[in-house]
All heavy atoms as an XYZ file, in Angstrom:
990
protein
N      80.669     63.992     55.214
C      80.125     63.821     56.547
C      78.672     63.408     56.423
O      77.883     64.045     55.753
C      80.258     65.139     57.348
C      79.940     64.956     58.816
S      80.078     66.507     59.756
C      81.821     66.793     59.792
N      78.325     62.339     57.082
C      76.981     61.805     56.999
C      76.044     62.508     57.974
O      76.520     63.189     58.886
C      76.961     60.296     57.268
O      77.365     60.062     58.608
C      77.882     59.557     56.297
N      74.776     62.255     57.818
C      73.783     62.883     58.712
C      73.971     62.347     60.151
O      73.781     63.125     61.103
C      72.387     62.593     58.237
N      74.296     61.080     60.290
C      74.494     60.534     61.652
C      75.716     61.096     62.315
O      75.675     61.361     63.525
C      74.559     58.988     61.590
O      75.717     58.614     60.866
N      76.768     61.359     61.559
C      77.946     61.994     62.143
C      77.648     63.407     62.582
O      78.063     63.803     63.669
C      79.102     61.999     61.109
O      79.304     60.717     60.606
C      80.373     62.542     61.701
N      76.859     64.129     61.830
C      76.467     65.505     62.171
C      75.644     65.476     63.429
O      75.872     66.296     64.336
C      75.701     66.147     61.029
O      76.465     66.104     59.861
C      75.332     67.571     61.359
N      74.694     64.582     63.574
C      73.867     64.539     64.764
C      74.658     64.104     66.007
O      74.414     64.613     67.087
C      72.651     63.659     64.553
O      72.951     62.307     64.711
N      75.622     63.213     65.838
C      76.498     62.826     66.939
C      77.334     64.023     67.368
O      77.474     64.272     68.562
C      77.401     61.638     66.526
C      78.514     61.409     67.575
C      76.557     60.371     66.363
N      77.858     64.800     66.440
C      78.598     65.995     66.759
C      77.742     67.036     67.497
O      78.243     67.676     68.419
C      79.215     66.632     65.512
C      80.368     65.801     64.949
O      80.946     64.970     65.638
N      80.693     66.032     63.693
N      76.511     67.169     67.074
C      75.598     68.094     67.750
C      75.330     67.657     69.190
O      75.253     68.471     70.089
C      74.278     68.264     66.968
C      74.418     69.060     65.704
C      73.084     69.229     65.012
C      73.260     70.040     63.758
N      71.976     70.259     63.054
N      75.163     66.337     69.374
C      74.946     65.805     70.725
C      76.147     66.057     71.581
O      76.033     66.473     72.736
C      74.581     64.327     70.665
C      73.177     64.171     70.025
C      74.574     63.702     72.044
C      72.817     62.716     69.680
N      77.348     65.822     71.038
C      78.585     66.023     71.785
C      78.718     67.522     72.157
O      79.134     67.837     73.282
C      79.820     65.580     71.003
C      79.966     64.079     70.938
C      81.224     63.726     70.119
C      81.433     62.234     70.075
N      82.612     61.890     69.284
N      78.381     68.367     71.211
C      78.463     69.818     71.485
C      77.505     70.199     72.552
O      77.812     71.007     73.444
C      78.180     70.571     70.174
C      78.441     72.046     70.238
C      79.902     72.399     70.313
O      80.742     71.584     69.887
O      80.222     73.485     70.796
N      76.296     69.671     72.537
C      75.290     69.959     73.568
C      75.763     69.491     74.929
O      75.634     70.225     75.920
C      73.955     69.289     73.206
C      72.925     69.430     74.256
C      72.214     70.628     74.409
C      72.670     68.406     75.146
C      71.268     70.760     75.379
C      71.699     68.529     76.178
C      71.014     69.739     76.291
N      76.357     68.291     74.993
C      76.846     67.758     76.258
C      77.963     68.646     76.804
O      78.008     68.908     77.997
C      77.291     66.289     76.090
C      76.063     65.390     75.848
C      78.095     65.805     77.310
C      76.386     63.972     75.479
N      78.842     69.084     75.959
C      79.945     70.009     76.390
C      79.388     71.272     76.958
O      79.833     71.766     77.990
C      80.880     70.280     75.218
C      81.768     69.123     74.832
C      82.653     69.476     73.659
C      83.427     68.294     73.159
N      84.231     68.639     71.957
N      78.398     71.858     76.281
C      77.817     73.109     76.740
C      77.066     72.910     78.059
O      77.184     73.734     78.972
C      76.881     73.707     75.704
C      77.614     74.272     74.489
C      76.667     74.819     73.447
C      77.437     75.329     72.250
N      76.543     75.879     71.222
N      76.351     71.813     78.180
C      75.607     71.514     79.408
C      76.606     71.304     80.563
O      76.376     71.764     81.666
C      74.720     70.313     79.197
N      77.672     70.582     80.294
C      78.683     70.331     81.336
C      79.321     71.648     81.791
O      79.573     71.852     82.969
C      79.747     69.365     80.802
N      79.565     72.550     80.855
C      80.144     73.865     81.218
C      79.197     74.623     82.099
O      79.603     75.243     83.090
C      80.502     74.634     79.933
N      77.924     74.616     81.762
C      76.923     75.348     82.592
C      76.826     74.737     83.974
O      76.816     75.467     84.968
C      75.538     75.355     81.860
C      75.617     76.240     80.612
C      74.433     75.816     82.766
C      74.422     76.118     79.697
N      76.790     73.419     84.024
C      76.719     72.713     85.336
C      77.960     73.053     86.152
O      77.865     73.315     87.354
C      76.512     71.194     85.122
C      75.129     70.946     84.558
C      76.716     70.437     86.424
C      74.905     69.530     84.051
N      79.106     73.042     85.534
C      80.337     73.349     86.242
C      80.308     74.763     86.808
O      80.657     75.016     87.959
C      81.547     73.203     85.291
C      82.845     73.675     85.888
C      83.509     72.929     86.849
C      83.397     74.867     85.507
C      84.696     73.367     87.390
C      84.548     75.339     86.049
C      85.217     74.576     87.001
N      79.896     75.750     85.987
C      79.837     77.144     86.456
C      78.841     77.336     87.588
O      79.098     78.078     88.534
C      79.519     78.075     85.292
C      80.640     78.190     84.245
C      80.182     79.002     83.057
C      81.891     78.810     84.836
N      77.697     76.637     87.506
C      76.734     76.701     88.603
C      77.309     76.078     89.861
O      77.099     76.606     90.981
C      75.383     76.047     88.194
C      74.693     76.904     87.146
C      74.465     75.860     89.383
C      73.467     76.283     86.500
N      78.029     74.998     89.714
C      78.694     74.348     90.873
C      79.731     75.292     91.514
O      79.822     75.390     92.752
C      79.334     73.040     90.484
N      80.500     75.973     90.672
C      81.484     76.959     91.175
C      80.758     78.088     91.916
O      81.143     78.495     93.024
C      82.378     77.492     90.049
C      83.190     78.686     90.500
C      83.256     76.403     89.512
N      79.693     78.597     91.298
C      78.855     79.631     91.939
C      78.389     79.182     93.302
O      78.480     79.891     94.312
C      77.701     79.995     90.984
C      76.670     80.895     91.535
C      76.675     81.672     92.663
C      75.389     81.152     90.931
N      75.509     82.369     92.795
C      74.706     82.076     91.766
C      74.773     80.681     89.769
C      73.398     82.519     91.422
C      73.497     81.144     89.460
C      72.842     82.046     90.292
N      77.849     77.942     93.372
C      77.340     77.409     94.630
C      78.464     77.288     95.661
O      78.270     77.672     96.845
C      76.696     76.028     94.364
C      76.048     75.453     95.583
N      74.825     75.897     96.046
C      76.446     74.481     96.423
C      74.512     75.209     97.140
N      75.481     74.334     97.373
N      79.594     76.781     95.232
C      80.721     76.645     96.172
C      81.209     77.983     96.706
O      81.442     78.116     97.916
N      81.328     78.975     95.850
C      81.773     80.296     96.285
C      80.737     80.910     97.208
O      81.085     81.540     98.241
C      82.075     81.191     95.076
C      82.362     82.643     95.535
C      83.249     80.646     94.273
N      79.465     80.729     96.896
C      78.375     81.254     97.759
C      78.419     80.647     99.134
O      78.221     81.313    100.147
C      77.033     81.030     97.091
N      78.725     79.321     99.194
C      78.834     78.675    100.510
C      80.060     79.146    101.262
O      80.013     79.319    102.479
C      78.882     77.165    100.320
C      77.592     76.505     99.839
C      77.800     75.004     99.661
C      76.443     76.754    100.791
N      81.126     79.414    100.535
C      82.363     79.937    101.179
C      82.135     81.353    101.783
O      82.539     81.633    102.890
C      83.536     79.991    100.206
C      84.242     78.675     99.951
C      85.267     78.830     98.796
C      84.922     78.168    101.174
N      81.498     82.175    100.987
C      81.214     83.557    101.444
C      80.195     83.540    102.594
O      80.333     84.323    103.543
C      80.746     84.430    100.272
C      81.875     84.619     99.288
C      80.248     85.753    100.743
C      81.485     85.330     98.008
N      79.200     82.716    102.465
C      78.165     82.574    103.499
C      77.464     83.872    103.826
O      77.255     84.184    104.970
C      78.758     81.892    104.758
C      77.645     81.382    105.685
O      76.571     81.060    105.201
O      77.892     81.349    106.889
N      77.176     84.631    102.788
C      76.421     85.884    102.943
C      75.506     86.035    101.730
O      75.949     86.413    100.653
C      77.413     87.077    103.025
C      76.687     88.372    103.327
O      75.503     88.497    103.168
N      77.448     89.355    103.777
N      74.235     85.729    101.914
C      73.290     85.728    100.812
C      73.079     87.131    100.176
O      72.703     87.227     99.024
C      71.927     85.200    101.275
N      73.380     88.185    100.923
C      73.256     89.523    100.358
C      74.386     89.769     99.344
O      74.129     90.375     98.329
C      73.390     90.564    101.478
O      72.378     90.285    102.449
C      73.183     91.950    100.925
N      75.556     89.245     99.597
C      76.671     89.406     98.668
C      76.580     88.454     97.521
O      76.716     88.850     96.363
C      78.036     89.254     99.436
C      79.200     89.324     98.479
C      78.178     90.281    100.517
N      76.372     87.166     97.824
C      76.285     86.148     96.766
C      75.364     85.024     97.225
O      75.784     84.156     97.953
C      77.685     85.599     96.432
C      77.736     84.620     95.276
C      77.310     85.256     93.967
C      79.134     84.014     95.127
N      74.112     85.070     96.772
C      73.193     83.996     97.143
C      73.521     82.713     96.354
O      74.172     82.763     95.335
C      71.830     84.542     96.744
C      72.134     85.503     95.649
C      73.483     86.099     95.952
N      73.035     81.599     96.854
C      73.247     80.330     96.188
C      72.374     80.254     94.939
O      71.349     80.959     94.863
C      72.928     79.150     97.081
O      71.534     79.229     97.463
C      73.785     79.123     98.347
N      72.735     79.452     93.942
C      71.885     79.322     92.785
C      70.468     78.844     93.101
O      69.499     79.337     92.513
C      72.601     78.248     91.935
C      74.020     78.257     92.408
C      73.964     78.667     93.836
N      70.333     77.963     94.055
C      68.970     77.509     94.412
C      68.133     78.630     95.026
O      66.927     78.763     94.723
C      69.045     76.317     95.402
O      69.766     76.680     96.576
N      68.762     79.507     95.817
C      68.019     80.627     96.421
C      67.559     81.585     95.311
O      66.459     82.121     95.340
C      68.896     81.355     97.429
N      68.436     81.802     94.336
C      68.078     82.712     93.211
C      66.940     82.089     92.409
O      65.987     82.771     92.026
C      69.332     82.947     92.313
C      68.950     83.696     91.065
C      70.357     83.738     93.112
N      67.021     80.802     92.125
C      65.968     80.133     91.358
C      64.639     80.179     92.060
O      63.594     80.482     91.492
C      66.395     78.706     91.080
C      65.394     77.940     90.217
C      65.273     78.250     88.863
C      64.607     76.966     90.769
C      64.349     77.559     88.077
C      63.680     76.296     89.995
C      63.560     76.591     88.617
N      64.647     79.909     93.368
C      63.404     79.949     94.175
C      62.812     81.353     94.143
O      61.605     81.540     93.977
C      63.690     79.453     95.622
C      63.950     77.959     95.600
C      62.516     79.794     96.541
C      64.495     77.408     96.904
N      63.658     82.354     94.326
C      63.153     83.751     94.310
C      62.621     84.121     92.935
O      61.622     84.827     92.808
C      64.263     84.711     94.732
C      63.861     86.128     94.797
C      62.774     86.362     95.881
N      62.333     87.748     95.828
C      61.087     88.135     95.797
N      60.111     87.245     95.866
N      60.762     89.428     95.703
N      63.274     83.636     91.873
C      62.803     83.890     90.531
C      61.417     83.305     90.318
O      60.524     83.977     89.743
C      63.765     83.321     89.497
C      63.347     83.449     88.025
C      63.245     84.942     87.629
C      64.324     82.736     87.148
N      61.183     82.097     90.813
C      59.863     81.473     90.704
C      58.834     82.299     91.499
O      57.723     82.515     90.997
C      59.912     80.014     91.229
C      60.851     79.139     90.384
C      58.517     79.421     91.263
C      60.496     79.071     88.929
N      59.229     82.782     92.675
C      58.321     83.589     93.481
C      57.905     84.876     92.762
O      56.725     85.201     92.701
C      58.954     83.943     94.808
C      59.108     82.792     95.779
C      59.908     83.137     97.005
O      60.375     84.315     97.126
O      60.100     82.276     97.870
N      58.877     85.588     92.231
C      58.527     86.891     91.602
C      57.880     86.661     90.227
O      57.103     87.514     89.804
C      59.733     87.859     91.472
C      60.818     87.290     90.591
C      60.253     88.257     92.827
C      61.933     88.279     90.302
N      58.165     85.544     89.568
C      57.510     85.280     88.291
C      56.034     84.969     88.460
O      55.275     85.093     87.495
C      58.213     84.101     87.593
N      55.612     84.613     89.641
C      54.217     84.332     89.869
C      53.407     85.626     90.140
O      52.193     85.622     90.204
C      54.030     83.395     91.029
O      54.473     83.989     92.265
N      54.126     86.756     90.280
C      53.476     88.026     90.536
C      53.146     88.723     89.181
O      53.975     88.749     88.269
C      54.362     88.956     91.371
C      54.656     88.386     92.714
C      55.720     89.207     93.483
O      56.096     90.276     92.993
O      56.170     88.744     94.540
N      51.969     89.288     89.081
C      51.562     89.942     87.843
C      52.427     91.154     87.551
O      52.771     91.463     86.405
C      50.104     90.351     87.929
C      49.530     90.891     86.645
C      48.083     91.224     86.730
O      47.489     91.195     87.805
N      47.468     91.519     85.629
N      52.852     91.890     88.587
C      53.645     93.087     88.391
C      55.022     92.777     87.740
O      55.543     93.568     87.011
C      53.841     93.841     89.685
O      54.571     93.017     90.593
N      55.539     91.589     88.014
C      56.788     91.169     87.433
C      56.719     91.167     85.906
O      57.570     91.684     85.200
C      57.204     89.794     87.938
C      58.370     89.190     87.189
C      59.668     89.565     87.470
C      58.144     88.210     86.217
C      60.728     89.001     86.819
C      59.208     87.634     85.549
C      60.505     88.043     85.822
N      55.641     90.595     85.399
C      55.492     90.509     83.941
C      55.222     91.864     83.324
O      55.682     92.142     82.199
C      54.394     89.506     83.599
C      54.780     88.119     84.036
C      54.314     87.423     85.099
C      55.803     87.313     83.462
N      54.970     86.228     85.218
C      55.868     86.125     84.247
C      56.676     87.461     82.373
C      56.795     85.111     83.948
C      57.554     86.443     82.066
C      57.612     85.293     82.849
N      54.502     92.729     84.014
C      54.238     94.068     83.516
C      55.537     94.864     83.447
O      55.842     95.502     82.439
C      53.210     94.805     84.381
C      52.946     96.228     83.991
C      52.299     96.302     82.568
C      52.036     96.889     84.997
N      56.343     94.779     84.506
C      57.628     95.466     84.564
C      58.553     94.941     83.469
O      59.259     95.696     82.792
C      58.250     95.345     85.953
C      57.426     96.148     86.971
C      59.707     95.803     85.957
C      57.794     95.846     88.424
N      58.566     93.611     83.297
C      59.398     92.990     82.261
C      58.988     93.457     80.843
O      59.822     93.797     80.053
C      59.326     91.474     82.380
O      59.721     91.064     83.676
C      60.220     90.784     81.346
N      57.668     93.486     80.619
C      57.160     93.944     79.302
C      57.546     95.429     79.072
O      58.026     95.781     77.993
C      55.652     93.796     79.246
C      54.997     94.368     77.991
C      55.415     93.556     76.772
C      53.462     94.325     78.155
N      57.351     96.249     80.081
C      57.697     97.668     79.930
C      59.199     97.867     79.681
O      59.645     98.711     78.895
C      57.248     98.472     81.134
C      55.711     98.579     81.280
C      55.371     99.289     82.616
C      55.117     99.279     80.104
N      60.010     97.054     80.369
C      61.474     97.137     80.158
C      61.822     96.715     78.749
O      62.685     97.379     78.081
C      62.199     96.226     81.145
O      62.072     96.706     82.460
N      61.216     95.673     78.217
C      61.447     95.239     76.843
C      61.042     96.328     75.866
O      61.770     96.582     74.867
C      60.722     93.931     76.551
S      61.387     92.511     77.399
N      59.923     96.962     76.119
C      59.470     98.041     75.236
C      60.457     99.191     75.253
O      60.820     99.721     74.218
C      58.040     98.514     75.628
C      57.038     97.408     75.277
C      57.667     99.813     74.927
C      55.645     97.642     75.825
N      60.948     99.555     76.449
C      61.940    100.656     76.580
C      63.221    100.281     75.828
O      63.849    101.132     75.182
C      62.254    100.929     78.025
C      61.192    101.766     78.709
C      61.699    102.211     80.103
N      60.594    102.281     80.992
C      60.287    101.406     81.938
N      61.082    100.360     82.152
N      59.235    101.532     82.691
N      63.628     99.018     75.956
C      64.877     98.612     75.275
C      64.693     98.695     73.763
O      65.569     99.182     73.050
C      65.227     97.156     75.712
C      65.708     97.129     77.151
C      66.294     96.546     74.794
C      65.783     95.711     77.752
N      63.561     98.212     73.242
C      63.314     98.304     71.812
C      63.260     99.733     71.313
O      63.858    100.085     70.290
C      62.015     97.539     71.458
C      62.233     96.032     71.684
C      61.586     97.799     70.011
C      60.945     95.207     71.650
N      62.575    100.593     72.061
C      62.476    102.008     71.687
C      63.873    102.663     71.736
O      64.240    103.392     70.808
C      61.497    102.775     72.612
C      60.079    102.311     72.328
C      61.612    104.289     72.429
C      59.042    102.821     73.297
N      64.617    102.354     72.753
C      65.993    102.939     72.847
C      66.875    102.438     71.715
O      67.662    103.221     71.152
N      66.740    101.170     71.379
C      67.515    100.603     70.255
C      67.146    101.301     68.954
O      68.014    101.689     68.173
C      67.326     99.110     70.144
C      68.035     98.498     68.994
C      69.404     98.224     69.067
C      67.349     98.197     67.816
C      70.055     97.668     67.986
C      68.016     97.626     66.752
C      69.371     97.368     66.821
N      65.853    101.475     68.717
C      65.413    102.129     67.507
C      65.860    103.596     67.424
O      66.323    104.033     66.367
C      63.858    102.039     67.364
C      63.350    100.618     67.136
C      61.807    100.638     67.172
C      63.853    100.033     65.849
N      65.720    104.315     68.526
C      66.144    105.703     68.558
C      67.656    105.782     68.301
O      68.143    106.595     67.507
C      65.755    106.354     69.876
C      64.244    106.581     69.968
C      66.480    107.721     70.051
C      63.739    107.020     71.327
N      68.407    104.922     68.989
C      69.854    104.914     68.815
C      70.268    104.548     67.373
O      71.213    105.111     66.831
N      69.517    103.602     66.766
C      69.805    103.227     65.395
C      69.570    104.381     64.441
O      70.359    104.650     63.533
C      68.977    102.024     64.982
O      69.292    100.914     65.779
N      68.439    105.068     64.643
C      68.108    106.221     63.775
C      69.159    107.331     63.915
O      69.653    107.877     62.949
C      66.687    106.725     64.039
C      66.447    108.062     63.351
C      65.670    105.682     63.595
N      69.474    107.650     65.184
C      70.472    108.706     65.422
C      71.818    108.291     64.865
O      72.523    109.097     64.231
C      70.549    109.047     66.931
C      69.250    109.742     67.374
C      71.762    109.934     67.233
C      69.149    109.928     68.874
N      72.233    107.052     65.120
C      73.534    106.559     64.631
C      73.590    106.553     63.123
O      74.590    106.956     62.528
N      72.528    106.085     62.470
C      72.499    106.087     60.984
C      72.543    107.518     60.463
O      73.232    107.796     59.472
C      71.238    105.370     60.488
N      71.816    108.427     61.150
C      71.838    109.830     60.724
C      73.233    110.431     60.812
O      73.683    111.068     59.855
N      73.877    110.232     61.978
C      75.225    110.796     62.101
C      76.225    110.082     61.214
O      77.184    110.687     60.691
C      75.717    110.683     63.571
C      75.276    111.808     64.438
C      74.525    111.563     65.572
C      75.588    113.119     64.140
C      74.089    112.614     66.388
C      75.183    114.188     64.926
C      74.428    113.907     66.052
N      75.998    108.798     60.948
C      76.876    108.064     60.015
C      76.755    108.604     58.595
O      77.752    108.837     57.926
N      75.510    108.858     58.166
C      75.283    109.388     56.832
C      75.856    110.829     56.721
O      76.505    111.182     55.746
C      73.818    109.377     56.514
N      75.613    111.613     57.795
C      76.145    112.986     57.821
C      77.658    113.009     57.772
O      78.260    113.792     57.072
C      75.608    113.694     59.052
C      75.927    115.179     59.184
C      75.341    115.971     58.025
C      75.412    115.730     60.503
N      78.291    112.064     58.524
C      79.753    111.993     58.538
C      80.280    111.562     57.162
O      81.382    111.963     56.764
C      80.229    111.017     59.584
O      79.865    111.452     60.866
N      79.539    110.744     56.460
C      79.977    110.298     55.132
C      79.898    111.428     54.133
O      80.773    111.618     53.311
C      79.107    109.144     54.656
C      79.461    108.631     53.311
N      80.622    107.913     53.070
C      78.840    108.775     52.100
C      80.674    107.625     51.780
N      79.602    108.133     51.172
N      78.841    112.263     54.271
C      78.647    113.357     53.326
C      79.552    114.536     53.684
O      80.117    115.172     52.789
C      77.173    113.789     53.316
C      76.958    115.044     52.522
C      76.300    112.664     52.813
N      79.700    114.828     54.939
C      80.414    116.013     55.438
C      81.587    115.580     56.293
O      81.397    115.159     57.437
C      79.423    116.921     56.189
C      80.053    118.211     56.625
O      81.277    118.369     56.685
N      79.213    119.185     56.960
N      82.786    115.680     55.776
C      83.972    115.219     56.494
C      84.261    116.039     57.748
O      84.872    115.566     58.701
C      85.216    115.262     55.563
C      85.124    114.287     54.407
C      84.910    112.861     54.894
C      84.735    111.897     53.756
N      84.201    110.629     54.142
N      83.823    117.302     57.787
C      83.979    118.113     59.007
C      83.242    117.452     60.171
O      83.744    117.391     61.273
C      83.462    119.554     58.757
O      84.170    120.090     57.651
C      83.734    120.397     59.992
N      82.034    116.999     59.905
C      81.258    116.308     60.946
C      82.008    115.076     61.404
O      82.034    114.775     62.603
C      79.880    115.913     60.380
O      79.232    117.069     59.871
C      79.034    115.279     61.462
N      82.595    114.330     60.470
C      83.341    113.116     60.853
C      84.500    113.491     61.774
O      84.700    112.874     62.821
C      83.900    112.439     59.610
C      84.724    111.193     59.920
C      85.388    110.668     58.681
C      86.217    109.450     58.905
N      86.992    109.350     60.088
N      85.225    114.537     61.442
C      86.356    114.937     62.304
C      85.892    115.460     63.654
O      86.598    115.305     64.663
C      87.209    115.972     61.594
C      87.894    115.403     60.370
C      87.788    115.973     59.122
C      88.670    114.236     60.470
C      88.393    115.436     58.010
C      89.293    113.678     59.331
C      89.164    114.307     58.134
O      89.755    113.742     57.004
N      84.741    116.087     63.719
C      84.195    116.562     64.977
C      83.722    115.389     65.878
O      83.849    115.436     67.104
C      83.028    117.522     64.756
C      83.407    118.903     64.252
C      82.148    119.690     63.895
C      84.217    119.639     65.301
N      83.135    114.347     65.272
C      82.614    113.236     66.013
C      83.666    112.188     66.391
O      83.446    111.440     67.356
C      81.489    112.551     65.226
C      80.211    113.390     65.031
C      79.213    112.622     64.189
C      79.607    113.767     66.362
N      84.759    112.116     65.680
C      85.792    111.086     65.942
C      86.298    111.101     67.377
O      86.320    110.031     68.027
C      86.957    111.224     64.959
C      86.731    110.440     63.684
O      85.793    109.603     63.670
O      87.468    110.643     62.706
N      86.662    112.278     67.968
C      87.149    112.220     69.375
C      86.059    111.770     70.339
O      86.362    111.049     71.301
C      87.539    113.688     69.655
C      87.707    114.318     68.308
C      86.809    113.586     67.373
N      84.804    112.135     70.089
C      83.716    111.669     70.962
C      83.543    110.186     70.872
O      83.324    109.488     71.878
C      82.421    112.365     70.579
C      82.360    113.866     70.836
C      81.045    114.450     70.273
C      82.465    114.124     72.331
N      83.639    109.597     69.664
C      83.488    108.182     69.500
C      84.630    107.426     70.186
O      84.394    106.370     70.804
C      83.461    107.819     68.016
C      82.182    108.267     67.288
C      82.270    107.980     65.799
C      80.964    107.571     67.853
N      85.824    107.965     70.092
C      86.971    107.307     70.786
C      86.750    107.296     72.291
O      86.940    106.303     72.991
C      88.292    108.043     70.419
C      89.419    107.560     71.287
C      88.637    107.799     68.962
N      86.246    108.424     72.813
C      85.968    108.532     74.243
C      84.885    107.555     74.653
O      85.017    106.852     75.652
C      85.582    109.974     74.585
C      85.227    110.226     76.042
C      86.455    110.078     76.938
C      84.634    111.612     76.213
N      83.818    107.495     73.898
C      82.691    106.615     74.239
C      83.128    105.131     74.175
O      82.797    104.320     75.032
C      81.492    106.866     73.288
C      80.870    108.225     73.625
C      80.469    105.769     73.392
C      79.831    108.728     72.658
N      83.919    104.775     73.137
C      84.363    103.389     73.011
C      85.331    103.000     74.123
O      85.400    101.845     74.496
C      85.074    103.191     71.658
C      84.111    103.209     70.506
C      84.901    103.018     69.178
C      84.005    103.162     67.972
N      84.798    103.041     66.740
N      86.055    103.965     74.643
C      87.036    103.657     75.698
C      86.460    103.612     77.122
O      87.082    103.173     78.041
C      88.205    104.685     75.659
N      85.224    104.101     77.239
C      84.597    104.165     78.554
C      83.672    102.944     78.784
O      82.809    102.693     77.941
C      83.748    105.458     78.676
O      84.590    106.551     78.306
C      83.219    105.649     80.078
N      83.846    102.251     79.871
C      82.944    101.097     80.135
C      81.507    101.572     80.318
O      81.223    102.652     80.823
C      83.488    100.537     81.465
C      84.853    101.103     81.634
C      84.876    102.412     80.866
N      80.590    100.716     79.891
C      79.159    101.038     79.971
C      78.743    101.297     81.429
O      77.905    102.194     81.681
C      78.319     99.875     79.359
C      76.864    100.115     79.518
C      78.672     99.726     77.898
N      79.325    100.581     82.359
C      78.980    100.754     83.759
C      79.208    102.220     84.209
O      78.482    102.748     85.041
C      79.733     99.784     84.666
N      80.230    102.865     83.656
C      80.520    104.239     84.016
C      79.367    105.136     83.577
O      79.019    106.077     84.309
C      81.810    104.702     83.329
O      82.898    103.907     83.743
N      78.803    104.915     82.391
C      77.666    105.705     81.948
C      76.487    105.513     82.876
O      75.785    106.459     83.195
C      77.288    105.349     80.507
C      78.294    105.781     79.493
C      78.967    104.857     78.719
C      78.571    107.116     79.282
C      79.915    105.227     77.791
C      79.491    107.538     78.317
C      80.150    106.587     77.574
N      76.251    104.266     83.272
C      75.126    104.000     84.183
C      75.288    104.731     85.497
O      74.358    105.334     86.039
C      74.990    102.472     84.386
C      74.603    101.829     83.040
C      73.978    102.157     85.445
C      74.666    100.325     83.039
N      76.502    104.705     86.057
C      76.784    105.397     87.326
C      76.592    106.907     87.181
O      75.991    107.551     88.037
C      78.180    105.045     87.818
C      78.234    103.576     88.226
C      78.587    105.943     88.993
C      79.624    103.021     88.474
N      77.051    107.456     86.040
C      76.866    108.867     85.822
C      75.374    109.244     85.695
O      74.971    110.288     86.192
C      77.609    109.314     84.535
C      79.134    109.396     84.652
C      79.727    109.675     83.298
C      79.516    110.448     85.669
N      74.597    108.357     85.079
C      73.153    108.632     84.973
C      72.488    108.711     86.351
O      71.573    109.497     86.554
C      72.456    107.554     84.152
C      72.777    107.616     82.639
C      72.116    106.435     81.922
C      72.314    108.912     82.038
N      72.999    107.934     87.307
C      72.426    108.001     88.685
C      72.643    109.368     89.278
O      71.833    109.867     90.060
C      73.068    106.928     89.572
C      72.444    105.580     89.394
C      73.188    104.527     88.897
C      71.126    105.336     89.757
C      72.606    103.271     88.749
C      70.558    104.097     89.637
C      71.298    103.063     89.123
N      73.737    110.049     88.913
C      73.985    111.384     89.432
C      73.301    112.463     88.679
O      72.884    113.471     89.239
C      75.518    111.660     89.461
C      76.275    110.830     90.474
C      77.124    109.823     90.059
C      76.110    111.032     91.837
C      77.824    109.051     90.956
C      76.812    110.271     92.754
C      77.680    109.251     92.323
N      73.185    112.269     87.342
C      72.654    113.340     86.506
C      71.138    113.371     86.443
O      70.556    114.474     86.277
C      73.198    113.177     85.085
C      74.662    113.462     84.944
C      75.454    114.141     85.791
C      75.497    113.082     83.861
N      76.736    114.189     85.345
C      76.773    113.547     84.149
C      75.299    112.395     82.684
C      77.879    113.361     83.301
C      76.370    112.155     81.833
C      77.643    112.659     82.153
N      70.483    112.233     86.511
C      69.025    112.188     86.307
C      68.317    112.171     87.644
O      68.847    111.719     88.669
C      68.656    110.919     85.520
C      69.211    110.852     84.103
C      68.827    109.512     83.449
C      68.714    112.011     83.242
N      67.071    112.665     87.676
C      66.294    112.613     88.906
C      65.946    111.145     89.228
O      65.939    110.271     88.368
C      65.032    113.373     88.601
C      64.971    113.506     87.116
C      66.353    113.369     86.580
N      65.703    110.873     90.539
C      65.457    109.517     90.961
C      64.304    108.814     90.288
O      64.380    107.612     90.013
C      65.215    109.485     92.492
C      66.447    109.764     93.283
O      67.557    109.618     92.773
N      66.289    110.189     94.508
N      63.260    109.556     89.930
C      62.125    108.885     89.285
C      62.362    108.569     87.806
O      61.551    107.889     87.195
C      60.859    109.771     89.416
C      61.008    111.112     88.806
O      62.080    111.489     88.340
N      59.924    111.880     88.809
N      63.466    109.009     87.224
C      63.772    108.763     85.835
C      64.631    107.474     85.652
O      64.814    107.021     84.554
C      64.490    109.933     85.208
N      65.106    106.921     86.756
C      65.985    105.790     86.694
C      65.256    104.555     87.189
O      64.727    104.539     88.272
C      67.252    106.008     87.579
C      67.974    107.284     87.161
C      68.171    104.803     87.542
C      69.046    107.711     88.103
N      65.188    103.525     86.281
C      64.535    102.285     86.733
C      65.287    101.651     87.864
O      66.544    101.658     87.866
C      64.501    101.397     85.508
C      65.185    102.127     84.423
C      65.655    103.441     84.922
N      64.595    101.041     88.818
C      65.312    100.375     89.889
C      65.144     98.868     89.813
O      64.345     98.361     89.097
C      64.783    100.864     91.242
O      63.373    100.729     91.297
């Protein structure tokens, strides 16, 4: 395969991906027009305009930065805890047998369910809005 063939394939791949995105945005726009309720499903242009509006506010960037920091901290804490339990389960088979049913339960539960439960369990000021 020559370099020109590779670049033609990359261009074709890019065009296919762009066409898919354009198609999905068109479907979104069509469904939004059918529903005709911006609260339920706004049009893509309305979402884009609002995004530009909030992106011009300083608080948007601060909130976004803080969210990114929380995500990174949560990922790191989860990684350390997961690695710790993984190592403990490898060394101590009793721990593995105790954790297996919990892992099956967690894997079978959709993430949205955990989020909904957090709304009930945590105080209002602990949940980002």
